[in-house]
C-alpha positions in Angstrom: 123.1 153.5 29.1 121.5 150.5 30.9 117.8 150.0 30.7 116.1 149.8 34.1 114.6 146.6 34.6 110.9 147.0 35.3 109.8 145.9 38.6 107.3 142.9 38.8 103.7 143.9 39.3 102.4 143.6 42.8 100.9 140.2 43.5 97.7 139.9 45.4 98.2 137.8 48.6 96.6 134.5 48.3 96.9 133.9 52.2 93.5 133.5 53.6 93.1 135.0 57.1 92.1 132.3 59.5 88.6 132.6 61.0 88.6 133.4 64.7 85.6 132.7 67.0 85.9 134.7 70.2 85.9 132.4 73.2 83.3 134.7 74.9 80.9 134.2 72.0 81.3 130.4 72.2 80.8 130.3 75.9 77.7 132.5 75.5 76.2 130.1 73.0 76.9 127.1 75.3 76.0 128.5 78.6 72.8 130.4 77.8 71.0 127.5 76.2 67.6 128.9 77.2 64.5 127.1 75.8 61.8 129.0 73.9 58.1 129.4 74.5 55.3 129.3 72.1 52.0 131.3 71.8 49.2 129.4 69.9 46.3 131.4 68.5 42.8 130.1 67.7 42.9 127.7 64.8 39.8 129.5 63.2 42.0 132.6 62.9 43.0 133.4 59.3 46.6 134.3 58.5 45.7 137.9 57.6 44.0 138.4 61.1 47.0 137.1 62.9 48.4 139.8 65.3 51.8 141.1 64.0 55.0 140.2 66.0 55.3 143.6 67.6 51.9 143.5 68.9 52.6 140.1 70.3 55.9 141.4 71.9 54.1 144.3 73.5 51.3 142.1 74.9 54.0 139.6 76.4 55.8 142.5 78.1 52.6 144.1 79.5 51.3 140.7 80.8 54.6 139.9 82.7 54.8 143.5 84.1 51.3 143.4 85.4 51.9 140.3 87.4 55.5 140.8 88.6 56.1 144.5 88.5 59.2 143.8 86.5 60.0 144.2 82.9 61.7 141.7 80.6 64.7 142.7 78.5 65.4 141.7 75.0 63.8 139.0 73.1 66.4 136.5 71.6 63.8 135.3 69.0 60.2 136.2 68.1 59.1 134.6 64.8 56.1 132.8 63.4 56.3 129.0 63.3 53.7 126.7 61.8 50.1 127.7 61.7 48.9 130.5 63.9 51.8 130.2 66.3 54.7 132.4 67.4 58.0 131.3 69.0 59.6 133.6 71.5 62.6 133.5 73.8 64.7 135.7 76.0 68.5 136.2 76.7 68.7 135.9 80.5 67.8 133.5 83.2 65.9 136.1 85.2 63.8 136.9 82.2 63.2 133.3 81.4 61.9 132.6 84.9 59.6 135.6 84.7 58.0 134.0 81.5 58.1 130.6 83.3 56.2 131.7 86.4 53.8 134.0 84.7 50.1 133.1 84.8 49.3 133.7 81.3 45.6 134.8 80.3 43.6 132.8 77.8 42.8 135.8 75.5 44.6 138.5 73.8 42.4 141.3 72.4 39.4 138.9 72.4 41.5 136.2 70.5 41.8 132.8 72.2 45.5 132.1 72.9 47.5 129.3 74.6 51.0 129.5 76.0 53.1 126.5 75.6 56.0 126.1 78.1 59.3 124.3 77.6 59.2 120.8 78.9 61.5 121.5 81.8 63.7 124.2 83.3 67.2 124.6 81.6 70.4 123.5 83.3 71.0 127.2 83.9 68.5 127.1 86.7 69.8 124.0 88.2 71.6 123.6 91.6 73.5 120.6 93.2 73.6 119.6 96.8 76.9 117.8 97.5 78.2 115.1 99.8 75.0 113.9 101.3 75.7 110.7 103.2 74.7 107.6 101.1 72.6 106.2 104.0 70.1 109.1 103.7 67.0 108.2 101.7 66.4 110.1 98.6 62.9 111.3 99.5 64.1 112.6 102.9 66.8 114.6 101.1 64.2 116.0 98.7 61.8 117.0 101.5 64.7 118.8 103.3 65.6 120.7 100.2 62.0 121.9 99.8 62.0 123.2 103.5 64.8 125.7 102.4 63.8 126.2 98.8 60.1 126.1 98.2 60.3 126.4 94.4 62.7 123.4 94.0 61.6 120.7 91.7 62.8 117.9 89.4 65.0 116.3 91.9 67.4 113.5 90.9 70.4 111.8 92.3 73.6 112.1 90.1 75.1 108.8 89.0 78.8 108.4 89.0 80.9 105.6 87.5 82.7 104.9 90.7 81.2 104.0 94.0 81.2 106.8 96.5 80.4 107.2 100.2 78.3 110.3 99.5 75.6 111.3 97.1 75.1 114.5 95.0 71.6 115.7 94.1 70.5 118.1 91.4 67.2 120.0 91.2 65.8 122.9 89.5 64.7 126.3 91.1 62.0 128.3 89.6 62.4 131.3 91.7 65.3 133.7 90.7 65.5 135.2 94.2 65.7 131.7 95.9 68.4 130.6 93.4 70.5 133.6 94.0 70.1 133.7 97.8 71.0 130.1 98.4 74.1 130.4 96.2 75.2 133.3 98.3 74.7 131.3 101.5 76.6 128.3 100.0 75.1 125.7 102.4 71.8 124.0 103.0 70.5 122.0 106.0 69.8 118.4 105.3 68.7 117.0 108.6 71.4 117.9 111.1 74.1 118.5 108.5 75.1 121.6 106.6 76.0 120.5 103.1 77.5 122.7 100.4 75.3 123.7 97.4 76.7 124.8 94.0 75.4 125.7 90.6 75.2 122.8 88.2 77.8 122.7 85.4 76.6 120.9 82.3 79.2 119.0 80.4 79.8 121.4 77.5 80.4 124.2 80.1 83.3 122.4 81.9 86.1 124.5 80.2 89.3 124.8 82.0 92.4 126.9 81.9 95.5 125.1 80.7 97.6 127.6 82.6 96.1 127.2 86.2 93.9 124.2 85.6 90.9 125.9 87.2 87.4 124.9 85.8 85.2 127.8 84.4 87.5 129.9 82.2 90.2 129.5 79.6 93.8 130.7 79.3 93.0 133.9 77.2 90.9 135.1 79.9 
């Protein structure tokens, strides 16, 4: 009788599964680049006397709600940094603007505190007025924008590599209601002209679909 040839032992696969980063996660990280705030406690406070993070979070929520009658959502970060200082941030533009517009008190439970704002509003809060005639003075355009959007600030003309017969102007809007309302209208009065107004798209957010070549999404979507 013939002896049965033993089968070879099963081999472990050495193929490494490629890492896949979901496009939605990547776009979330790029689009929602919201700056953080800091809360600085009195330098005389000892480390053991520093309020715990959960107490700080509760104080932040209560302060915002007392002034705006709105509650903020999740914190993206709330950690201690340096000496007697907390760093905190949020996950949405509306919550960021609630923190930005809040009139923070100077004390928390009889402890002196100081809120440190980001240097400027993020691109997520920026709009662009497009196709303003080049013969209009910059200051005139800025004043006209403020007539319609009282919280507009940080005006600047967008510079392009090629000469154009019109100018585009970008600016920040600190009021979430004004931001959303003017985008719904889609136009703004500059003198006797009605010019289009759009959200500002930062460079890293200019994704495009290789199927239809439209900016703002990718082919898998």
